[in-house]
N, C-alpha and C positions, 0 to 999 in steps of 0.2 A: 315902953320897951324900945330901946334904940337898936336898930339893925345895923350891924357892921357889914360893910360891903368889901368884898375882896375882888381884886382884878381877876377876870376870867376871860378866856378867849372864846368868842362866839364860834370859833372853829370846833370847840369841844361840845357844842350842842349838836348831837348826832341823831337824836330820837325824833326830831321834827324840824321844820323850817323856822329858824330863829326869827326871821323877819315877820312871818305870819303871827307867831306868838307875841312878838313885840307890839302888835296892835292892841293887846290888852291894856297898854298904858293909856290908851285914848278913852275919852268919854264916849258913851254910847255903846260900849262893848263890854258887857258884864259876863258874857259867856263866849268861849271860843272852842269850837269843836274841830279837832284835827283828825281827819279820817286817815286810817291806815288799815292795811290788810289785817284780818284777824290772825293772830299769831297761833299757829298750830303747835302747841307745846307737847302734844302727844299725851296729855293727861286729861282726865276728867277729875272731878273731885272725888276721891275714893270715899266709900261709905264710912270707912274707919276714920276719916279725917275729922279732927275735932272742930266744933264750932267755937269760934273765939277770934281774938285778934292779938297781934304782936305790935307793940308801939315802941319807937325809939327815936332819939334825935340823931341824925346822921351828918357826917362831914365827908369831904372827899377822901380823907385818910381812912376812915373806918366803914365807908359805905359797903364795900364788898363783904366784909366779915359780918356786918350786921344783917345784910340781906340774906346771906347764907344761913345765919342763925334763925332768922324769921321764917324762911321757907321750911327749914327742918322742924322748927317748933310747931308749924301748922300741918306737919305731916305731908308736905308736898315736895318731896325730894326730886327736883327737876332742874337740871343744869340750864336748860333753855329759859326757864322762868327766872332763875337767878340772874342770868345774863341780861335779860330784858329789863328787869327791875333796876339793876345797877345802871344800865344805859339811861333809863328814865331819870334816875336820881342824879347822875352826873350832869345830864342835860338841864334838869331843873335848877341845880345849884349854879351852873354856868349861865343859863338864860337870865336868871334874876340876880346874879352876882352875889350869891349868898355864901357865908361860911358854914351854915348848917340849915337843916330843914327837918320838919317832923315827918316821920315815915310811919305808915300804918298798913299792915298786911292783915286782911281779915277774911275769914270764911264765915258766912252767916246763912241762916236758914229762915230768917224773918227780916222784914224791912226794919233796919236799925233806926232810921229817921223817917217815919212815914208821913210826916207833915211837911208841906212846902215851907222852906226857910232860906235864910242867908246866914252864913257863918261869920263869926267875929275874927276873921283872918285877913291877910292881904290877898293871897292867891292860893287856890287849891287845884291840884291836878288829880283827876280820878281816872284810873285805868281798870276796866272790868275785864277779867280774863275768862270768867265762866259765869253764866247766868245772865239775867236781864240787865240792861244798861240803866244808869242814873236817869231819872226823869226830871224835866224842868218845865216851867211855864213862864210866860211873860206876864208882868204885873198888869199890863193893859189888856190882857186876854186870859183871865183867870180860869176859864172853862176849857182851855185848850192845853192838854197835857202832851208834851213832846218827849221823844227819846232820840238820842243820837244814833247813827248807824253802829251796828255791832263792831266792836274792835276799836272804836274811836277813842282818842284821848280827849277828855273834857276838862277845860280850864275854866274855873269860876272865880270871879272877883268876890271878895268879902267886904264887910263893912269898913275894915281898916285901910282898904286901898284908896288912895287919894282921888282916883277917878271913878269910884264906884257910883253908879247912877240909880241903884235900886230898881233895875228893870227886869231882873231874872231871879226866880226862886227855884230851888231844887229839892229833891227828896230821894230817898232810897226807894227802888221799885218794889211793888208787892211781889211776893214769891208764892208759888203753888206748894202745897204740902209735899214734902220730900225733896224739894229743890234746894240746892245750895248755890251760893254766889261767892266767887273769889274776886276780891277788889284790893287794889293797891292805891293808897292816897298819899300824896305829898303836899305839905302845907308850909307856909311861912306867914 
């Protein structure tokens, strides 16, 4: 698949420091954790919230409407959540100069990918809004399971990235009975 690049201003990267995330292009950096304050969205995940996911390909032009649809479809009517997801999406598209990206908004009550793995993508951004964070381990330390600080943005290189070094594997964290996790993922 050929990826078409569109010009984007790094000034439009507002959700993180674009220089720090630019380090993903280097060898030896298969994961990048960008700490940020946990966003108080004023919501928990309501018991009535369905377990499931919403997936779509987004562009700059349709990002806002698709995010609004995804949040409503998941039963999470929260303007602050929508605003933050749009900000992440705009920054993701600009940072990597992409015309489009894959968006997934999901509420889960089990670990969706419980085994450590690497995905067949270029870059993945994982933002966890509620519940435990994505877990990862270094391939040279397979018994050491790590989790980023709560609220962090997790950038992961996949097999398709030209500078992927196969040093990091990740998985969905285990959940306790009755717990739900709200996660937003952007891929290309």
